[in-house]
N, CA, C, O and the ligand as a Tripos MOL2 file, in Angstrom:
@<TRIPOS>MOLECULE
protein
  261   259    66     0     0
PROTEIN
NO_CHARGES

@<TRIPOS>ATOM
      1 N          -1.3970   -5.4390    3.1020 N.3       1 MET1
      2 CA         -1.8790   -4.8510    1.9070 C.3       1 MET1
      3 C          -0.9000   -3.8370    1.3390 C.2       1 MET1
      4 O          -0.4600   -2.9900    2.1150 O.2       1 MET1
      5 N          -0.5810   -3.8320    0.2920 N.am      2 PRO2
      6 CA          0.1580   -2.6460   -0.2060 C.3       2 PRO2
      7 C          -0.4340   -1.3050   -0.4510 C.2       2 PRO2
      8 O          -1.5780   -1.2410   -0.8990 O.2       2 PRO2
      9 N           0.1700   -0.3520   -0.2240 N.am      3 ILE3
     10 CA         -0.4230    0.9920   -0.5130 C.3       3 ILE3
     11 C           0.0200    1.5710   -1.8370 C.2       3 ILE3
     12 O           1.2030    1.7690   -2.1140 O.2       3 ILE3
     13 N          -1.0990    1.8570   -2.7210 N.am      4 TYR4
     14 CA         -0.8060    2.2820   -3.9880 C.3       4 TYR4
     15 C          -0.9920    4.0330   -4.0840 C.2       4 TYR4
     16 O          -1.9270    4.5970   -3.5150 O.2       4 TYR4
     17 N          -0.2730    4.5450   -4.6420 N.am      5 GLU5
     18 CA         -0.4840    5.9560   -4.7540 C.3       5 GLU5
     19 C          -1.0890    6.3260   -6.1130 C.2       5 GLU5
     20 O          -0.5420    5.8900   -7.1260 O.2       5 GLU5
     21 N          -2.1380    7.0710   -6.2040 N.am      6 TYR6
     22 CA         -2.9830    7.3490   -7.1390 C.3       6 TYR6
     23 C          -2.9170    9.0270   -7.3840 C.2       6 TYR6
     24 O          -2.9850    9.8220   -6.4460 O.2       6 TYR6
     25 N          -2.7800    9.4050   -8.7150 N.am      7 PHE7
     26 CA         -2.7040   10.6300   -9.0080 C.3       7 PHE7
     27 C          -4.0520   11.0830   -9.9210 C.2       7 PHE7
     28 O          -4.1260   10.7590  -11.1070 O.2       7 PHE7
     29 N          -4.9520   11.7480   -9.3530 N.am      8 CYS8
     30 CA         -6.0840   12.1730  -10.0100 C.3       8 CYS8
     31 C          -5.7820   13.1960  -10.9690 C.2       8 CYS8
     32 O          -5.0630   14.1420  -10.6450 O.2       8 CYS8
     33 N          -6.2800   13.0880  -12.1510 N.am      9 GLN9
     34 CA         -6.1230   14.1140  -13.3360 C.3       9 GLN9
     35 C          -7.2540   15.0760  -13.0930 C.2       9 GLN9
     36 O          -7.1640   16.2130  -13.5560 O.2       9 GLN9
     37 N          -8.3060   14.7110  -12.4080 N.am     10 ALA10
     38 CA         -9.4330   15.7130  -12.5130 C.3      10 ALA10
     39 C          -9.1460   16.9190  -11.4050 C.2      10 ALA10
     40 O          -9.3360   18.0930  -11.7220 O.2      10 ALA10
     41 N          -8.7120   16.5740  -10.1890 N.am     11 CYS11
     42 CA         -8.3540   17.5100   -9.2690 C.3      11 CYS11
     43 C          -6.8240   17.6670   -8.9660 C.2      11 CYS11
     44 O          -6.3680   18.3770   -8.0700 O.2      11 CYS11
     45 N          -6.1360   16.9460   -9.7910 N.am     12 HIS12
     46 CA         -4.6730   17.0380   -9.5580 C.3      12 HIS12
     47 C          -4.1800   16.8080   -8.1650 C.2      12 HIS12
     48 O          -3.2560   17.4860   -7.7170 O.2      12 HIS12
     49 N          -4.7760   15.8600   -7.4580 N.am     13 GLU13
     50 CA         -4.3680   15.4520   -6.0900 C.3      13 GLU13
     51 C          -3.8140   13.9660   -5.9810 C.2      13 GLU13
     52 O          -4.4000   13.0550   -6.5650 O.2      13 GLU13
     53 N          -2.8550   13.7760   -5.3420 N.am     14 THR14
     54 CA         -2.3180   12.4600   -5.0560 C.3      14 THR14
     55 C          -2.8560   11.9570   -3.7360 C.2      14 THR14
     56 O          -2.8100   12.6030   -2.6900 O.2      14 THR14
     57 N          -3.4050   10.6650   -3.8850 N.am     15 CYS15
     58 CA         -3.7770   10.0800   -2.7330 C.3      15 CYS15
     59 C          -3.2660    8.5810   -2.7990 C.2      15 CYS15
     60 O          -3.0260    7.9730   -3.8420 O.2      15 CYS15
     61 N          -3.1340    8.0650   -1.4540 N.am     16 SER16
     62 CA         -2.7880    6.8870   -1.2950 C.3      16 SER16
     63 C          -3.7460    6.0070   -0.7250 C.2      16 SER16
     64 O          -4.2470    6.2510    0.3720 O.2      16 SER16
     65 N          -4.0490    4.9580   -1.4190 N.am     17 LEU17
     66 CA         -5.1260    3.9640   -1.2320 C.3      17 LEU17
     67 C          -4.6290    2.7530   -0.8890 C.2      17 LEU17
     68 O          -3.5620    2.4040   -1.3960 O.2      17 LEU17
     69 N          -5.2940    1.9160    0.0080 N.am     18 LEU18
     70 CA         -4.9570    0.5390    0.3150 C.3      18 LEU18
     71 C          -5.6940   -0.2400   -0.5800 C.2      18 LEU18
     72 O          -6.9220   -0.1580   -0.6070 O.2      18 LEU18
     73 N          -4.9700   -1.1060   -1.4330 N.am     19 GLN19
     74 CA         -5.7520   -1.9490   -2.3330 C.3      19 GLN19
     75 C          -5.1390   -3.3220   -2.4580 C.2      19 GLN19
     76 O          -3.9250   -3.4450   -2.2940 O.2      19 GLN19
     77 N          -5.8690   -4.3200   -2.7250 N.am     20 ARG20
     78 CA         -5.2890   -5.5410   -2.7970 C.3      20 ARG20
     79 C          -4.4900   -5.8920   -3.7640 C.2      20 ARG20
     80 O          -4.3770   -5.0950   -4.6960 O.2      20 ARG20
     81 N          -3.8540   -6.9540   -3.7990 N.am     21 MET21
     82 CA         -2.9020   -7.3580   -4.7540 C.3      21 MET21
     83 C          -3.6670   -7.6400   -6.1830 C.2      21 MET21
     84 O          -4.6170   -8.4140   -6.2990 O.2      21 MET21
     85 N          -3.0960   -6.8890   -7.2280 N.am     22 GLY22
     86 CA         -3.7790   -7.1800   -8.4810 C.3      22 GLY22
     87 C          -5.1310   -6.4320   -8.7340 C.2      22 GLY22
     88 O          -5.8820   -6.7840   -9.6430 O.2      22 GLY22
     89 N          -5.3950   -5.4550   -7.9500 N.am     23 ALA23
     90 CA         -6.4700   -4.6460   -7.9970 C.3      23 ALA23
     91 C          -6.3730   -3.8050   -9.3180 C.2      23 ALA23
     92 O          -5.3070   -3.3980   -9.7790 O.2      23 ALA23
     93 N          -7.6780   -3.5790   -9.9070 N.am     24 ASN24
     94 CA         -7.6980   -2.8060  -11.1630 C.3      24 ASN24
     95 C          -8.0140   -1.3880  -10.7930 C.2      24 ASN24
     96 O          -8.8760   -1.0030  -10.0040 O.2      24 ASN24
     97 N          -7.0430   -0.5740  -11.6010 N.am     25 GLU25
     98 CA         -7.2720    0.7950  -11.2110 C.3      25 GLU25
     99 C          -8.3040    1.4420  -11.8400 C.2      25 GLU25
    100 O          -8.4520    2.6460  -11.6350 O.2      25 GLU25
    101 N          -9.0920    0.8050  -12.6200 N.am     26 GLN26
    102 CA        -10.3280    1.3020  -13.1240 C.3      26 GLN26
    103 C         -11.4480    1.3940  -12.2170 C.2      26 GLN26
    104 O         -12.4390    2.1040  -12.3840 O.2      26 GLN26
    105 N         -11.1970    0.5530  -11.1570 N.am     27 GLU27
    106 CA        -12.4000    0.8510  -10.2490 C.3      27 GLU27
    107 C         -12.0930    1.6390   -9.0150 C.2      27 GLU27
    108 O         -12.8190    1.7030   -8.0230 O.2      27 GLU27
    109 N         -10.9260    2.2390   -9.1860 N.am     28 THR28
    110 CA        -10.3570    3.2000   -8.2010 C.3      28 THR28
    111 C         -11.0140    4.5690   -8.5240 C.2      28 THR28
    112 O         -11.0630    5.0690   -9.6480 O.2      28 THR28
    113 N         -11.5270    5.1190   -7.3500 N.am     29 ILE29
    114 CA        -12.3300    6.4170   -7.4800 C.3      29 ILE29
    115 C         -11.5890    7.2720   -6.4910 C.2      29 ILE29
    116 O         -11.3190    6.9430   -5.3350 O.2      29 ILE29
    117 N         -11.2730    8.4750   -7.1140 N.am     30 CYS30
    118 CA        -10.6300    9.5340   -6.3490 C.3      30 CYS30
    119 C         -11.5580    9.9210   -5.0200 C.2      30 CYS30
    120 O         -12.7240   10.3140   -5.0530 O.2      30 CYS30
    121 N         -10.8310    9.7310   -3.9850 N.am     31 PRO31
    122 CA        -11.7740   10.2260   -2.6050 C.3      31 PRO31
    123 C         -11.8290   11.5810   -2.5960 C.2      31 PRO31
    124 O         -12.6010   12.0250   -1.7470 O.2      31 PRO31
    125 N         -11.2000   12.4780   -3.3380 N.am     32 ASN32
    126 CA        -11.4220   13.8180   -3.2060 C.3      32 ASN32
    127 C         -12.6350   14.3660   -3.9130 C.2      32 ASN32
    128 O         -13.5140   15.0260   -3.3580 O.2      32 ASN32
    129 N         -12.6040   14.0180   -5.2520 N.am     33 CYS33
    130 CA        -13.6560   14.5570   -6.1590 C.3      33 CYS33
    131 C         -14.5830   13.3570   -6.6380 C.2      33 CYS33
    132 O         -15.7130   13.5840   -7.0710 O.2      33 CYS33
    133 N         -14.1000   12.1600   -6.5490 N.am     34 GLY34
    134 CA        -14.8860   11.0420   -6.9330 C.3      34 GLY34
    135 C         -14.7150   10.6060   -8.3390 C.2      34 GLY34
    136 O         -15.4200    9.6960   -8.7740 O.2      34 GLY34
    137 N         -13.7650   11.2330   -9.1350 N.am     35 SER35
    138 CA        -13.4610   11.0060  -10.4480 C.3      35 SER35
    139 C         -12.7060    9.6740  -10.6210 C.2      35 SER35
    140 O         -11.9620    9.2020   -9.7620 O.2      35 SER35
    141 N         -12.9720    9.1110  -11.8240 N.am     36 ARG36
    142 CA        -12.3100    7.7700  -12.0450 C.3      36 ARG36
    143 C         -10.8940    8.1500  -12.8710 C.2      36 ARG36
    144 O         -10.1480    7.2390  -13.2280 O.2      36 ARG36
    145 N         -10.6440    9.2540  -13.0880 N.am     37 GLU37
    146 CA         -9.4110    9.7380  -13.9400 C.3      37 GLU37
    147 C          -8.3050    9.6020  -13.0340 C.2      37 GLU37
    148 O          -7.6900   10.6020  -12.6630 O.2      37 GLU37
    149 N          -7.9870    8.3860  -12.6270 N.am     38 VAL38
    150 CA         -6.7950    8.3900  -11.6730 C.3      38 VAL38
    151 C          -5.7050    7.3570  -12.4390 C.2      38 VAL38
    152 O          -5.9780    6.3810  -13.1380 O.2      38 VAL38
    153 N          -4.6090    7.7980  -12.1410 N.am     39 SER39
    154 CA         -3.5420    6.7940  -12.6710 C.3      39 SER39
    155 C          -2.6340    6.4230  -11.4070 C.2      39 SER39
    156 O          -2.2580    7.2380  -10.5650 O.2      39 SER39
    157 N          -2.3270    4.9610  -11.4190 N.am     40 ARG40
    158 CA         -1.5760    4.5760  -10.5110 C.3      40 ARG40
    159 C          -0.0200    5.0100  -10.5460 C.2      40 ARG40
    160 O           0.5640    4.8800  -11.6210 O.2      40 ARG40
    161 N           0.5560    5.4270   -9.6350 N.am     41 LYS41
    162 CA          1.9170    5.7480   -9.3280 C.3      41 LYS41
    163 C           2.8710    4.7920   -8.8950 C.2      41 LYS41
    164 O           2.5050    3.7690   -8.3160 O.2      41 LYS41
    165 N           4.0310    5.0320   -9.1200 N.am     42 ILE42
    166 CA          4.8890    3.8290   -8.6920 C.3      42 ILE42
    167 C           5.2140    4.2260   -7.2660 C.2      42 ILE42
    168 O           5.7290    5.3000   -6.9560 O.2      42 ILE42
    169 N           4.8590    3.2390   -6.4080 N.am     43 SER43
    170 CA          4.9420    3.3500   -4.9580 C.3      43 SER43
    171 C           6.3110    2.6220   -4.5630 C.2      43 SER43
    172 O           6.7290    1.5890   -5.0850 O.2      43 SER43
    173 N           6.8970    3.3100   -3.6030 N.am     44 ALA44
    174 CA          8.1500    2.9600   -2.9290 C.3      44 ALA44
    175 C           7.7510    1.8350   -1.8820 C.2      44 ALA44
    176 O           8.2560    1.9070   -0.7610 O.2      44 ALA44
    177 N           6.9480    0.8860   -2.1550 N.am     45 PHE45
    178 CA          6.6990   -0.0290   -1.0680 C.3      45 PHE45
    179 C           7.7570   -1.1510   -0.9280 C.2      45 PHE45
    180 O           7.9090   -1.7690    0.1260 O.2      45 PHE45
    181 N           8.4470   -1.3690   -2.0030 N.am     46 SER46
    182 CA          9.4820   -2.3930   -1.9140 C.3      46 SER46
    183 C          10.7350   -1.8380   -1.2760 C.2      46 SER46
    184 O          11.6480   -1.4680   -2.0140 O.2      46 SER46
    185 N          10.8370   -1.7610   -0.0970 N.am     47 CYS47
    186 CA         11.9710   -0.8720    0.6730 C.3      47 CYS47
    187 C          12.7050   -1.9900    1.5380 C.2      47 CYS47
    188 O          13.7350   -1.7360    2.1610 O.2      47 CYS47
    189 N          12.1460   -3.1520    1.5330 N.am     48 SER48
    190 CA         12.7470   -4.0970    2.5340 C.3      48 SER48
    191 C          13.6480   -4.8700    1.6900 C.2      48 SER48
    192 O          13.2560   -5.2940    0.6030 O.2      48 SER48
    193 N          14.8260   -5.0810    2.1130 N.am     49 SER49
    194 CA         15.7390   -5.7860    1.4190 C.3      49 SER49
    195 C          15.8640   -7.2070    1.9780 C.2      49 SER49
    196 O          15.7790   -7.3850    3.1930 O.2      49 SER49
    197 N          16.0710   -8.2620    1.0980 N.am     50 GLY50
    198 CA         16.1210   -9.4760    1.7000 C.3      50 GLY50
    199 C          14.9230  -10.3610    1.3340 C.2      50 GLY50
    200 O          14.1610  -10.0930    0.4050 O.2      50 GLY50
    201 N          14.8170  -11.3590    2.0720 N.am     51 GLY51
    202 CA         13.4600  -12.1380    1.6510 C.3      51 GLY51
    203 C          12.4010  -11.6580    2.7870 C.2      51 GLY51
    204 O          12.7150  -11.3850    3.9450 O.2      51 GLY51
    205 N          11.2950  -11.6150    2.3290 N.am     52 GLY52
    206 CA         10.2140  -11.1850    3.3150 C.3      52 GLY52
    207 C           9.6490  -12.2060    3.7730 C.2      52 GLY52
    208 O           8.6150  -12.6050    3.2370 O.2      52 GLY52
    209 N          10.1840  -12.8450    4.8420 N.am     53 ASN53
    210 CA          9.7010  -14.0130    5.4010 C.3      53 ASN53
    211 C           9.2910  -13.9140    6.8250 C.2      53 ASN53
    212 O          10.1120  -13.7100    7.7190 O.2      53 ASN53
    213 N           8.0150  -14.0610    7.0340 N.am     54 VAL54
    214 CA          7.5030  -13.6250    8.4890 C.3      54 VAL54
    215 C           7.4750  -14.9560    9.1960 C.2      54 VAL54
    216 O           6.7740  -15.8660    8.7560 O.2      54 VAL54
    217 N           8.0660  -15.0720   10.0620 N.am     55 SER55
    218 CA          8.2360  -16.4100   10.9540 C.3      55 SER55
    219 C           7.5900  -16.0030   12.4410 C.2      55 SER55
    220 O           8.0130  -15.0490   13.0930 O.2      55 SER55
    221 N           6.5680  -16.8190   12.8480 N.am     56 SER56
    222 CA          6.1260  -16.3680   14.1670 C.3      56 SER56
    223 C           6.6650  -17.4390   15.1880 C.2      56 SER56
    224 O           6.4520  -18.6480   15.1000 O.2      56 SER56
    225 N           7.3490  -16.8520   16.1050 N.am     57 GLY57
    226 CA          7.8460  -17.6220   17.1910 C.3      57 GLY57
    227 C           8.1580  -17.2410   18.4290 C.2      57 GLY57
    228 O           8.8560  -16.2320   18.5270 O.2      57 GLY57
    229 N           7.8030  -17.8140   19.4440 N.am     58 ALA58
    230 CA          7.7110  -17.3900   20.7400 C.3      58 ALA58
    231 C           9.1920  -17.3470   21.4520 C.2      58 ALA58
    232 O           9.8550  -18.3630   21.6610 O.2      58 ALA58
    233 N           9.5520  -16.1900   21.7470 N.am     59 ALA59
    234 CA         10.8880  -16.2120   22.3100 C.3      59 ALA59
    235 C          10.9340  -16.1920   23.8080 C.2      59 ALA59
    236 O          10.5870  -15.2380   24.5040 O.2      59 ALA59
    237 N          11.4010  -17.3460   24.2360 N.am     60 GLY60
    238 CA         11.4830  -17.5410   25.8050 C.3      60 GLY60
    239 C          12.6830  -17.0080   26.5100 C.2      60 GLY60
    240 O          13.8450  -17.3170   26.2470 O.2      60 GLY60
    241 N          12.2650  -16.1330   27.4830 N.am     61 GLY61
    242 CA         13.2550  -15.5840   28.1190 C.3      61 GLY61
    243 C          12.9620  -15.5480   29.6870 C.2      61 GLY61
    244 O          12.0530  -14.9100   30.2170 O.2      61 GLY61
    245 N          13.8320  -16.2950   30.2810 N.am     62 PHE62
    246 CA         13.6670  -16.5440   31.7140 C.3      62 PHE62
    247 C          14.8300  -15.8620   32.3360 C.2      62 PHE62
    248 O          15.9760  -16.0290   31.9180 O.2      62 PHE62
    249 N          14.5300  -15.0900   33.3380 N.am     63 SER63
    250 CA         15.5160  -14.3920   34.0450 C.3      63 SER63
    251 C          15.5830  -15.0290   35.5370 C.2      63 SER63
    252 O          14.6600  -14.8080   36.3210 O.2      63 SER63
    253 N          16.4910  -15.6770   35.8410 N.am     64 GLY64
    254 CA         16.6190  -16.2410   37.1460 C.3      64 GLY64
    255 C          16.9520  -15.1330   38.3160 C.2      64 GLY64
    256 O          17.8530  -14.3080   38.1620 O.2      64 GLY64
    257 N          16.2640  -15.1840   39.3180 N.am     65 GLY65
    258 CA         16.2820  -14.1490   40.3280 C.3      65 GLY65
    259 C          16.7810  -14.7330   41.6790 C.2      65 GLY65
    260 O          16.8700  -14.0080   42.6700 O.2      65 GLY65
    261 ZN         -9.9720   13.8460   -7.8740 Zn       66 ZN66
@<TRIPOS>BOND
     1     1     2 1
     2     2     3 1
     3     3     4 2
     4     3     5 am
     5     5     6 1
     6     6     7 1
     7     7     8 2
     8     7     9 am
     9     9    10 1
    10    10    11 1
    11    11    12 2
    12    11    13 am
    13    13    14 1
    14    14    15 1
    15    15    16 2
    16    15    17 am
    17    17    18 1
    18    18    19 1
    19    19    20 2
    20    19    21 am
    21    21    22 1
    22    22    23 1
    23    23    24 2
    24    23    25 am
    25    25    26 1
    26    26    27 1
    27    27    28 2
    28    27    29 am
    29    29    30 1
    30    30    31 1
    31    31    32 2
    32    31    33 am
    33    33    34 1
    34    34    35 1
    35    35    36 2
    36    35    37 am
    37    37    38 1
    38    38    39 1
    39    39    40 2
    40    39    41 am
    41    41    42 1
    42    42    43 1
    43    43    44 2
    44    43    45 am
    45    45    46 1
    46    46    47 1
    47    47    48 2
    48    47    49 am
    49    49    50 1
    50    50    51 1
    51    51    52 2
    52    51    53 am
    53    53    54 1
    54    54    55 1
    55    55    56 2
    56    55    57 am
    57    57    58 1
    58    58    59 1
    59    59    60 2
    60    59    61 am
    61    61    62 1
    62    62    63 1
    63    63    64 2
    64    63    65 am
    65    65    66 1
    66    66    67 1
    67    67    68 2
    68    67    69 am
    69    69    70 1
    70    70    71 1
    71    71    72 2
    72    71    73 am
    73    73    74 1
    74    74    75 1
    75    75    76 2
    76    75    77 am
    77    77    78 1
    78    78    79 1
    79    79    80 2
    80    79    81 am
    81    81    82 1
    82    82    83 1
    83    83    84 2
    84    83    85 am
    85    85    86 1
    86    86    87 1
    87    87    88 2
    88    87    89 am
    89    89    90 1
    90    90    91 1
    91    91    92 2
    92    91    93 am
    93    93    94 1
    94    94    95 1
    95    95    96 2
    96    95    97 am
    97    97    98 1
    98    98    99 1
    99    99   100 2
   100    99   101 am
   101   101   102 1
   102   102   103 1
   103   103   104 2
   104   103   105 am
   105   105   106 1
   106   106   107 1
   107   107   108 2
   108   107   109 am
   109   109   110 1
   110   110   111 1
   111   111   112 2
   112   111   113 am
   113   113   114 1
   114   114   115 1
   115   115   116 2
   116   115   117 am
   117   117   118 1
   118   118   119 1
   119   119   120 2
   120   119   121 am
   121   121   122 1
   122   122   123 1
   123   123   124 2
   124   123   125 am
   125   125   126 1
   126   126   127 1
   127   127   128 2
   128   127   129 am
   129   129   130 1
   130   130   131 1
   131   131   132 2
   132   131   133 am
   133   133   134 1
   134   134   135 1
   135   135   136 2
   136   135   137 am
   137   137   138 1
   138   138   139 1
   139   139   140 2
   140   139   141 am
   141   141   142 1
   142   142   143 1
   143   143   144 2
   144   143   145 am
   145   145   146 1
   146   146   147 1
   147   147   148 2
   148   147   149 am
   149   149   150 1
   150   150   151 1
   151   151   152 2
   152   151   153 am
   153   153   154 1
   154   154   155 1
   155   155   156 2
   156   155   157 am
   157   157   158 1
   158   158   159 1
   159   159   160 2
   160   159   161 am
   161   161   162 1
   162   162   163 1
   163   163   164 2
   164   163   165 am
   165   165   166 1
   166   166   167 1
   167   167   168 2
   168   167   169 am
   169   169   170 1
   170   170   171 1
   171   171   172 2
   172   171   173 am
   173   173   174 1
   174   174   175 1
   175   175   176 2
   176   175   177 am
   177   177   178 1
   178   178   179 1
   179   179   180 2
   180   179   181 am
   181   181   182 1
   182   182   183 1
   183   183   184 2
   184   183   185 am
   185   185   186 1
   186   186   187 1
   187   187   188 2
   188   187   189 am
   189   189   190 1
   190   190   191 1
   191   191   192 2
   192   191   193 am
   193   193   194 1
   194   194   195 1
   195   195   196 2
   196   195   197 am
   197   197   198 1
   198   198   199 1
   199   199   200 2
   200   199   201 am
   201   201   202 1
   202   202   203 1
   203   203   204 2
   204   203   205 am
   205   205   206 1
   206   206   207 1
   207   207   208 2
   208   207   209 am
   209   209   210 1
   210   210   211 1
   211   211   212 2
   212   211   213 am
   213   213   214 1
   214   214   215 1
   215   215   216 2
   216   215   217 am
   217   217   218 1
   218   218   219 1
   219   219   220 2
   220   219   221 am
   221   221   222 1
   222   222   223 1
   223   223   224 2
   224   223   225 am
   225   225   226 1
   226   226   227 1
   227   227   228 2
   228   227   229 am
   229   229   230 1
   230   230   231 1
   231   231   232 2
   232   231   233 am
   233   233   234 1
   234   234   235 1
   235   235   236 2
   236   235   237 am
   237   237   238 1
   238   238   239 1
   239   239   240 2
   240   239   241 am
   241   241   242 1
   242   242   243 1
   243   243   244 2
   244   243   245 am
   245   245   246 1
   246   246   247 1
   247   247   248 2
   248   247   249 am
   249   249   250 1
   250   250   251 1
   251   251   252 2
   252   251   253 am
   253   253   254 1
   254   254   255 1
   255   255   256 2
   256   255   257 am
   257   257   258 1
   258   258   259 1
   259   259   260 2
@<TRIPOS>SUBSTRUCTURE
     1 MET1         2 RESIDUE 1 A MET
     2 PRO2         6 RESIDUE 1 A PRO
     3 ILE3        10 RESIDUE 1 A ILE
     4 TYR4        14 RESIDUE 1 A TYR
     5 GLU5        18 RESIDUE 1 A GLU
     6 TYR6        22 RESIDUE 1 A TYR
     7 PHE7        26 RESIDUE 1 A PHE
     8 CYS8        30 RESIDUE 1 A CYS
     9 GLN9        34 RESIDUE 1 A GLN
    10 ALA10       38 RESIDUE 1 A ALA
    11 CYS11       42 RESIDUE 1 A CYS
    12 HIS12       46 RESIDUE 1 A HIS
    13 GLU13       50 RESIDUE 1 A GLU
    14 THR14       54 RESIDUE 1 A THR
    15 CYS15       58 RESIDUE 1 A CYS
    16 SER16       62 RESIDUE 1 A SER
    17 LEU17       66 RESIDUE 1 A LEU
    18 LEU18       70 RESIDUE 1 A LEU
    19 GLN19       74 RESIDUE 1 A GLN
    20 ARG20       78 RESIDUE 1 A ARG
    21 MET21       82 RESIDUE 1 A MET
    22 GLY22       86 RESIDUE 1 A GLY
    23 ALA23       90 RESIDUE 1 A ALA
    24 ASN24       94 RESIDUE 1 A ASN
    25 GLU25       98 RESIDUE 1 A GLU
    26 GLN26      102 RESIDUE 1 A GLN
    27 GLU27      106 RESIDUE 1 A GLU
    28 THR28      110 RESIDUE 1 A THR
    29 ILE29      114 RESIDUE 1 A ILE
    30 CYS30      118 RESIDUE 1 A CYS
    31 PRO31      122 RESIDUE 1 A PRO
    32 ASN32      126 RESIDUE 1 A ASN
    33 CYS33      130 RESIDUE 1 A CYS
    34 GLY34      134 RESIDUE 1 A GLY
    35 SER35      138 RESIDUE 1 A SER
    36 ARG36      142 RESIDUE 1 A ARG
    37 GLU37      146 RESIDUE 1 A GLU
    38 VAL38      150 RESIDUE 1 A VAL
    39 SER39      154 RESIDUE 1 A SER
    40 ARG40      158 RESIDUE 1 A ARG
    41 LYS41      162 RESIDUE 1 A LYS
    42 ILE42      166 RESIDUE 1 A ILE
    43 SER43      170 RESIDUE 1 A SER
    44 ALA44      174 RESIDUE 1 A ALA
    45 PHE45      178 RESIDUE 1 A PHE
    46 SER46      182 RESIDUE 1 A SER
    47 CYS47      186 RESIDUE 1 A CYS
    48 SER48      190 RESIDUE 1 A SER
    49 SER49      194 RESIDUE 1 A SER
    50 GLY50      198 RESIDUE 1 A GLY
    51 GLY51      202 RESIDUE 1 A GLY
    52 GLY52      206 RESIDUE 1 A GLY
    53 ASN53      210 RESIDUE 1 A ASN
    54 VAL54      214 RESIDUE 1 A VAL
    55 SER55      218 RESIDUE 1 A SER
    56 SER56      222 RESIDUE 1 A SER
    57 GLY57      226 RESIDUE 1 A GLY
    58 ALA58      230 RESIDUE 1 A ALA
    59 ALA59      234 RESIDUE 1 A ALA
    60 GLY60      238 RESIDUE 1 A GLY
    61 GLY61      242 RESIDUE 1 A GLY
    62 PHE62      246 RESIDUE 1 A PHE
    63 SER63      250 RESIDUE 1 A SER
    64 GLY64      254 RESIDUE 1 A GLY
    65 GLY65      258 RESIDUE 1 A GLY
    66 ZN66       261 GROUP 0 **** ****
């Protein structure tokens, strides 16, 4: 899950919350003061270059002794 940064306009605190993809920011509540006056900030989550393909494979390594 991506981490979104929210800026609370009530207590002027920036908090990072784990939210699902396409989550509404209206239902986001500031964990500091509990206000809903939060605005989503642009998070630098997309820092991985290339295709994000996760392949699960078992790497077999046998070392003869
Ligand atoms: Zn707040």
